[in-house]
N, C-alpha and C positions, 0 to 999 in steps of 0.2 A: 504494500500500500504506500503511495507516495504522499509526502507531506504537502500541505497547502503552501503556496508561495507567499512570502511576506510582501508588504507594500513595496519595500525597497527593491526586492527581486523583480516585481512586476514593472516598476518604473525603469529599472535597468534594462529589462527585456524590451520594453516599449522603446526606449532610447536606442537600443541596438537596431531594432527594426527601422526606426526613423532614419538612423544614420545610413542604413543599407540603401535607402532610396537616393541618397546623395553620393553614394560610393561608386567606384569604378565597376563593382560587381553587379550593379543594377542591370536587370534585363526584364523585358516585358513578359516573358513566359512565367517568371516567378512573382511578378508584381501583384497580381490578384491575390495570391495566397498570402503574401506578406501583408497586404492591405487588410485582408480578413483577420489575420493574426493581430494586427495593430488595433483594429476596431474591437475585437474581443477583449484584448487587454485593457483598452480604454474603458469599456463598459464595466469590467471587473473592478478596475480602480475606482470608478465613479461610485459603484455600490459599496466598496470597502470604505471609501472616504465618507460616504453618507452614514454608514453604520458607526464609524468612528466619531463623527460629529454628534450623532445622537447620544452616544455613550458619554462624550465630554459634556454635553448639555445636561444630562442626567446627573453626572457627578458634580457639575457646577451648582445645580439646584440643591443637591444634598449638602454641599459644602457651605452654601450661603444661608442655610436655614438657621 
């Protein structure tokens, strides 16, 4: 069973995909798959950050009571 990726790992992976589009390795045959990977990572990050924001807001409310 594989471990879930951390936020940092997902950001690093997304950054690598982004860099690939600007690299000499870019080719149209792989571009669609790389784009799909980037979109998937971006959606995961958005969900993770939303969850983290909710947790922080809950902790903040508990702390300020």
